[in-house]
C-alpha angles and dihedrals in degrees: 000000000000137000126269131194119214117196105190135129098201107094093202092053099044093045090051092048092045095048094052094044092048089051086059091053101258123138109230134203122191131207121179101201137041099248095054091039093055092047091052092045092054098039100045137051113247131167093214142003126216105202126188116210101217102055127139128261095013122021123233095254091058092043090051093049093050094047090052092057089064109022144033095207114140114267124197113193116214122201145155088217114104098185114122090224091066090049093048091047094049094047089045090057091056107270114149097212143004125214125188126222129270093046137167112259090218090054091049091051091047093052091045091052092046094052094045092048091051093045093052093045092056093046092051093046094057110095127194093230125034115189099180119029114216109214149167119222124194126158104319092332121107123185114195103205099191097048095033092232129142124202128189116193089345095305119110116245118215109228130174114240091257093048089050092049093051091048093051092046093053097038093050090065108033117196091016110123114227118198118225088250093051091051091048094048093044094050102033096033094226137083114282094237089198095308096121091123084076089064091051090055093051093043092051093049091046091052092050089057100045112014117086089355094109119041091326094292118163121203108172119058125196115223098203114235091010118053143259138315136184115244114249109235125201091237094047112149132172113186 
């Protein structure tokens, strides 16, 4: 098993997280403030970081932002705050997931495993030399599946790993309607457990980056009361 960093100042919380993760075979490091947590995150190799928002010396939002400047390691933000604005801010800074205290230890472990599995799958899939690029073309959007790049009108679009995964899921089956629960379970690998608001945040940020950005084109449709689908373009190609 891999190594996980917990950045949390509440002893009761970090001991609970550590104990359950160690039972699963993970090696765990703990830092109790943002300055030391950031230093450990940047100077060591971890497979995932559990990051509390309300930590001393440097809050979790700032730590997440600074980690993302250097590394793509999965980050799960942990908070007692239930407001959507905090979730939106955390995901907007590059966090992969957001879990609210109090949480089920079993749910935490399931989310950790899902993110690590996905991260390792992506790392192992990237090859130094790609002879034939597998791609999806729709309108002026190009999704390069092997290199995990997205281009709109010839210019590269910067997406977070989760935004990219959601785009590929929808674009791979144009006109199919995915419920929020289906998207969550497909991308996170676990049941949504009521966390479908996370999908709304990612979809909105994804739309801001691709919809109406090139000649007013729109790619992701909302099917009200059901979910989302990718618009089927006349020039759609998956090869």
